[in-house]
N, C-alpha and C positions, 0 to 999 in steps of 0.2 A: 570390645568395643563396639557401638551404634555406626553403620554408614548410610548413605542417603536414602534416607526412607521417604513416601509417602502413602497417603490415605486415598480410596476408591470408595465407590461405591458402583455395582458391576450388573448388570443384569443379563440371563441368559438370551440365547437364541436359538428356537426351535421346541422341542417336545418336555422342556424339562423347565419349562413355565410354571408349574406348578407341582409342589410336592407334599405328601401327606403331615400332619401333623406329629404324626409316630417317626416319620423319617427325618423330618427336622429334629424333636427330638434325639433322635438317635445321633446325628450330627455334632449336637452343642454339648452332648454328654460327655464330660471330661474324666469321667469313671472308667477302671480298668476294660470294664465291656462296652466302654460306648465308642463313638466314632471319630471324635473331636481331633483327639492326637492322631490320627492316620491321617484325617483331611488335612488337618494342619500343617503336617509335613508334607504330603505331597503337593500340598498347594504350593507352600514355600518353594518347593525345587521346582516346579513349574514357572515360576514367578522369578526364579534365579537365572531363567534364561541366559545363555551367554557368561557368566561368571566361569573363574578358572578354578573354583571351590570344589572338589570332589568328595569331600567329606562331610556326611551328614551332620554329626553333632557339632562341628565349625561351624555348618551354615545356621542350625537353630541358635547357638553362642552369638553368632555376627548379626542375626536379627530377632533377640529374643525378646522384643517389642511386640512382633508380630502377631496380628491376630485376624482370624477371619470366623463372620457368625452371617445366619442366614434371618433377613426380613422377610415374614409373609406379607404380603397385600393382597388385596380384593382380586388386583389384575397380575398375579404371579410371586416369583420370590426375587430377590436382589439379596449380592452379598456384599455383605459392609466388610473392606478390608481395610485395616491398619498399620502399619508401619511395615509396609511391603518395598521391596528392592525397587527403588526409581528406574533400574535398567530394565523395567517391566514395560514403563511409561514414556510415550511420546508426546511431548506437549501436553501435557497431564493426562493425556488418554492411553489407556491399555492397548498395546501392539494387538493387531486382530487375534495372529497369529495364537498369542499367548494365552487370550481370550480364550480363543476355543480347547486350547489343552486343559485349561482350568475346569472348564465345564465337562469335559470328558474325563478326568478324574471325579467330578462329581457325582456324573453318571455311574460310573463301574463302581465306585465304591458302595453305592446306593443298590445296584444290583448284586453285587456279591453278599453284601447284608444280608437282602430281603430275599433273594433265590437261591444263594448257593451254600453258604455258612450255617451249618448246621440242618442240613436239608439231608434228610436219610435217600434220598436220591440218588446223592452223590456219594461216593465212597470215596474221599480223599486220601485214605491209606492205601489205594490200589493206583496202578498205573492207568488202567481203563477207565476210572472213576475221577482224576485229574482231568484225562484226555477228555471227558466228557463235560465237566465243568468249564473248560478253557474254549469248547465249542459254544457253551450256551453265552459265555462272555462276549465272545467274537459275534454272536449272531445278534446278539443285543444291540451290541455296536454298530451294527448295519458295516461290518466289515466283510460279510459273505458277499457276494454279489452275483447272483448264480447268471445274471445276464450277461455277463462280461465273460471274454474267453480268458482261460488263467495265462496270465501275464506277468506274475510276483515272482519276483527272484531275491530269494532271502540271503543279507551279507550278513554274517552274522561278525562280532570281533570285538575286542575291547576299546575302553577308552583313550587308554595310557600308550599312545604308539608314538613313535619319532615320526621327524617331516617326511623322510625317503617313504616309510609305510603309508603316510597319510595321503602322499601324492599318488601313491600306486593304487589304493581303495577309491581314490576319486577317478583315476583312469578305467578302471573298472566298472566305476557307476555310467560315465561319459560313452562307453561301448555298451552297454547295457542299454542306457537313454537312445542313444543314436538306432537302435532295433526296435524300440517301439513298448521296452521293458519298464514294469514298474519296480519299486524297492519296497522291503522290508527289511528293518534292522531292529537292536535293541533302542533306538532312537535317541542316543546321547551324541556325546562329539564324538573325536579319532576315527575308528573304523567303522562307527555308525555313520556319522556325518558326511565321510568323504564320499562315499557311493552314492549318498543323496544329492550331494551337489552336482558331484560329476553327472550324474542324470538329471538334474534340471537343465544343465547345460546342451546334453545330447536331445532332451525332449524340444528345447528351445529352436534347436537346428532343424529340426524335423518338424517344425510348427505345432507339436502336441501340446496342447493347452488342459488336458486333465489328466495329469501324469498323478500317480497316487506315491504317496510316501508315507508307507503307513511304521509305525513306532510303537513295539512293544516293550513293557516296563512292568515293576511290582512295586508295590511301597517299602521293600527293602533295601533295594536300590537305586530308586529314581533320585534321591538328592547325588548321589556322585555321580550319576549319569542323568542330568536333566534333560529334557526333551529339546534337540537342538529346533532353529526357527524353521527348518525345510520341511520339518512331520506335518502333514495336514489332515492324518487320522490316526490319533491317538489310543 
């Protein structure tokens, strides 16, 4: 059964203004080797932020008419979105954080396809090769900021936890935030959202306005653990 949906035309902000014809064709290719299905699945997961669905198949069934395509124009690209979850919009306009997450997904899918997949430089059958590939993905996403003192704390945990565990994870994040530390998690709800939410309060009390809430995910799990709205670097 379809739920409340909305259509939208959205533009990127930043360096994804222009894509090559080859990149666009890959993203719209519905064949087994194309990127469309991965892009569609990840985009829907991002737009489903705040929902309680943690089953990728159920999400796709709920929004079976969802479609996303790229329009190339002289001054850059736009994403033409059909049948998106209305939860991602306020007064007909996409929530800014979700907009950022959507184009982060596009950025990384393109980079991995162009630079990592099938590249003999990366031996993805070895630990060292996978680590090297992840490093390049993070560097391309501008996650590695060498001018900053290291202050990023990784808080890892699952999305399915009880209230007491969630409150504890939030308290941990709060104490870290009070100490000026930033948070990295798997980006989803539960034990991932808790530390980030706590840290935002700690940062606010210390009047820190540039806190980083880094979320790391991948296409196989993003639908079950949609990026929570606090993540500002996906």
